Residue, then its C-alpha position, 0 to 999 in steps of 0.5 A: m500500500d502506497e502512502s496516498s492509498g494508506s491516507q485515503s483509507i484512514d480518511r474513509a475509516a474516519a468518515l465511517l467512524a464519525l457517522v457511526a458516532e452520529r447514529h450511536e444509539e439507534g445504530a447505523t446500517l451498512a446501507e446508510l453508511v454506504r449511501r452517506t459516504g459514497l463508498k462501495q459496499p465491499t470497501a465500507r465493509r472492509l473498513l468497518v471490520a478493521l474498526i471493529r478489530a480496533g474496538l472503535i465500533e461494534q456490530s449488534e448481533a440482533s440488529r446488525r447495526y453499527h455502534l461505537g465500541i469500547s475503545a472509542y469510550l476509552y479514548g474519549t475518556i483519556a482525551s476529556d481532560r485536555f478538552a475540559a474547558h469545553s465541558l464547562a459550557d454545560e452550565s451555560v447551555r442548561r441555563l439558556a434552555e431553561r430561561s429561553g424555553d427553547t433548545a440550546f447548543f454549544s458547538v466548537r470549530q474543527g478545521y473547516s467544520t463545526l461539531c455540536l458538543l452539547r444540546e439541551e432542550g427547554p420546556h417549550p413543546i415545539r423544539s428544534h431537531v435540526l442539530n444533534i450532538g456529534q453532528r458536523h457541519p461546514l463552517g458557515v452552516a447554521a447560526h453557530g457556524i456563521a458566528i464562528l466563521a465571522c470571528l475569523g480573519d478575511a484570509d481564513v474566511d476565504a480559505v473556508i469558503e474555498a475548502n467547502r465550496g463543493y459541499y455547499a453547492s451539493h448540500y446547501p445550494m441556498l448558501t451561495e458565496q454572496v449569501l455567506r459573505t453577507l451573513v458574515a458581514e452582518t454578524r460582525k456588525r451585529g455581534f450575533a449570527i441569525n439564521r432565519g430559516l435559511f437551511h430548514q424552513g421554519a427552523w430559526a436560530i441565533g448564535i454568538a461566538v465564544r473566545g478563549p483567553t488569547g481571543a481566538v474563537i473556540g466555539a459558539l453558543s446558540i438557541g434554536a426554535i421555530e420562527s415565532r419564538l425568534n421573531d424581531e420582538r424576542q430577538p433582543e431578549i435571546m441575544a442578551m441571554l446568549k451574550a451573558e452566558a458567552r461572557k460567563l463561559e469565557a471567564r470560566v475558560a480563562a480561569v481554567d487556563t490560568q489554573g493550569r487547566t485543572g478544571a476548577p471553577p472560578a471563585g464564587e462558582a463552586k456550586e455551578g462547578s459541582r453541577t458540571g459533572r452531572g451536566r456532562e453525564r446528562s449530555q453524554r447520555h443525550a449524545a448517545s440518543t442522537 
């Protein structure tokens, strides 16, 4: 196997693993994985067998569906300390859901894409189901993706658009380059990203970027709801909630960074910090259902 083919196999296996993670609770079928990756069935099956041998996924004997394996859990546990700052968002996401009554999210940047890490549903009976934990989207897609993209420099925005151009065209034809650049400009001016049902009819969202101690963007908090819940009259209220939680989260992240990433909460927030572990467990259980 030459270097290029070996790299291609790794990329394909990683894509399969990501899709299995996205469908962890109900499980992913071979047919679904083949359809979504574009791989031929024998190739997909061969890579899945390799992932099973590594313990990264497992196949249910009853349903024949694929789920994450024990090694995926182990590696995630080991890595969790390095990304402990992200788990601090649990409190903010929970409060946003409770106070807004709608669905709140925390997503992070991964190269030219975003990854949803946390989701919490509020008490309002009509909820947003267009974004689930573990889902990836190109930067610029959805309110959180627009909010993160708007924080990048112009050269980085250009690079993101070029890298995702083909994906935008095939999956989000409504997101033309002109539309995306307009959304970025509006977000920079406003300080918030507003998705007015651009990607899914009737599914609106508002997002705000979250920055780390150096000022670099690390993710975004967002609230998703039906159009009537995020209309012009209610937007100032939602924006105020998001801004307050973004500043609190940035303070927590800065405190963890200052304390050597120990995960200890800032002074005066011990009570919230004590709940974060339980919140993370709740989010992990929810992640298994998406």
